[in-house]
N, C-alpha and C positions, 0 to 999 in steps of 0.2 A: 343409600347406594355405597357399595364397598369399593375398595380400591381397584379391584380388576374392572368393575363397570365404569368407574370414573376414568380409567386409563382409556377404555374403548370409546367412551363417549366423547372425551376430549380430542382423540384421534381423529374420529369422524367429524366433530364439529370443526375441526380446522382443516378437513378435506384432504388428510393424509391417509396413505395405505400403511399397512404394516411394515411393508418393504421400504417406504419412504422413511419411516421412523428408524427402522434397523439401520439404514445406510446413515443417518445423521448421528447415530450413537455408536457406530461401528461394531454392531452385533448382528446376530441372526434374526431373520424374520420369525423363526420358531420360537426365539425368546420372548419377542413381542407377543406371540400367540399365547404362550404359557402364562405370561403376566395378565393377559387379558381373561384367560379361562380361569384364572385363580390357582393354577397349578404352582405357581412359584412367584416370587415378588422381585422387582427391581432393587438393587442395593442403593443406598442413599445417594451415592455420586450419580448413578444413572436418572434416579428419581428427581434430582437437582436439574439434570440436563433437560429432562422431559418437561418439567415445570416451565423453563423457559421456552421450549419448542412450542407448548400449548399456551403460553402466555397466561399461566395461572400462578398464584403462589404455592410455594411447596406445601403449606399447610393444608391446602385443599384436598391433598390425597389422605390426609389424616383426620379430617373431620367427619 
């Protein structure tokens, strides 16, 4: 499973919408969508915040 799939899987596992995550990160829903489709990747700062929101270790996204 690649990073984009892991991002989508964890968001759904935590019962959050793309809009919910976008609000927590103060970014657009479209950015979340692009990350989950593999069109772009979150920067390290956002990835660190996402790992906290999803309650996973940062390294999870790189395994």
